Structure formats: C-alpha cells, structure tokens
N, C-alpha and C positions, 0 to 999 in steps of 0.2 A: 678673374674675380669669382669667388665662390659665393653663390647666392643661397646656399643651403642654410636653413635656420639651424642655430646651434642647439635648440631645444627639440628633442625627438618628438615631443607631443605636438609641436607646431608643424613638423614636416609632413609631407604627403605620405600616404600609406606606401611603404616600400613594396616593390614587386618581388616575387619569389625568384630565386636563382633558377637557372635551367635545371631540369631533372629533379626538382624538389617535389617529393610526394605531397599531395594536397591533404593527406590525412596524417600529417606529422607536425610536431612543433619541436623547436630546438631551444634549449636553455643552457646558459653557462652559469655554473655555480662556483663562487670563489669563497674559500673558508680560510680563516686565519685565527691565531691564538693571541689574545690580548692578556697581558699579565700585569699585575700591580707589583712593581719592583719592591715596594715596601712590605709586601705580604706575599711570601712564596706560595701560600696555599690559594691565593686569589688569582686564578687564571680562568679566562672565559673564552669559549669558542664563539666567534662571530662570523658573519658572512653576508653575501648578497647573491641573489639570483637574478639573471637578466634573460628576458625573452629575446632571442636573437632578431626576429623579424621586426617587432615593433619597438624594441629597445626599452621596454618598461622594466623597471628594476625595483626590487624589494630587499631591504636589509632584514636580517633575522638573527636570532640568538639561540634558536633550537630548530629541530627538524620539522616541527609543526608549521613554522613559517614558510618552509619550502612547499609543504602540502597546500597551505592556504593560497599561495601564489599560483601554483599549477592548476588547482581545481577548476577555476573559472574557464580556463582554456579548454579543459576536457568537457565541462558542462555545455559549452557552446555546441559541441558535437553530439550531445546527448550520450556521452560515453558511460555515464552511470546508469542509464536506462537500457542501452543496447548490449553492453558487454559486462562481464564480471570484471571488476577493477580491484586491484590490490590496494589502491589508495582508499577506496570506500570500504572494502572487505578484506582487510589484511589477513594473510595466512598466519595461523598460529604455529609456533614451533613445538614439535613433540617433546 
C-alpha cells in the first residue's frame, strides 16, 4: 500500500539523489503549440516549468514566466548578489 500523498505540497521534502551538487537546481520545461482551428493565424505557445526536487510547477505563456519561476530559487542562494547573472543582467547582442 502506498502511503505517499498525491499532492506534492503535502509530501515531505524529498532528499537529494546521490552525487547531486548542493549548488544546483534542476527544472523540466515543457512547451507546446495551441492553435485555434477556426483561425489559422491564432496560434499560441504555452508551457509549464517544474522544479524537479520539490515538484512545484508554473504554467506560462511567454519566457518571462520561466524567469519569474526560477528567480526565487536563485535568490535563496543570494545569486544576484554574489555573481553576475544573465537573468538579472542579460547580455546585449552586438
């Protein structure tokens, strides 16, 4: 019998797999195209991003949604204070 709660928010904090760096996060991003069959010009990219360890998920409609989801994980480390980050300081193309 499986006593694991079906809601990831209710489950205990998962343990890291062996050899997982303590200074990394893993995310899975799934992107798909939704189109309105009645209007060929109306197609929208949609997606969701999941943090592998805690299974939190966010749906998005643009790349800004990915940034907003990842930023708090990096902020926990003080990443924006300790290192230059392309998320906060994107490189400009020549």
